[in-house]
Steps between C-alpha positions, in 0.01 A plus 500: 500500500781742585646460152162576344451803724851624427441452128167683517661783696776521240245519217303772677820696566598472133155623398529792741843592366383491138186692587701768681729531197194541275348753738820704476488491119134598507579795727774617264264479200229692685748768600617538138142532378414757767811707419430488126137595553594791726755622245250484217237683700746774593654556154253393234144617461399352164199272468731211409691537826171518690393170349841348574486621861148354533631164377779515758245586767293199391814286521574637847148414614537143373846482654365606839238224485762242405743627764229468764445135404876433497526653848216277620681197356819606677312536829339157456834335423660672799217379722529148358873501571435618855239231562720233346799584716276531806344161431841347447616643833192368678542156345864490605405609851235228532730240349780584743270415791402163360685180588430139406397420858288810555151404601575129552391517863181679398422235241570222752268668752222536247546144385484366855185701575330375185599141569369523853835429659 
């Protein structure tokens, strides 16, 4: 089980790393679009630039929706990683308290009561 948990944790960590890299690229793209849009609005006032700026604003709106979903995915993966490591710690804690003879006396007592001895 520990190998499976470790493997799952590794996969989640890899997904988080890749997602964080993508989030960084997305942030850079959004920043470039915002800077370009601001520059166009400040220096160009033709109808063609207005249409272009509107398209960039549309892109930014779609980007914000996608970024929100990516952030939610990141939060869910982070929570999954936390729960996985917590569960692994709990399992290890419970396992460390178990021994092959644990509960033998209890089982013998129950058996003797049931048998009427």
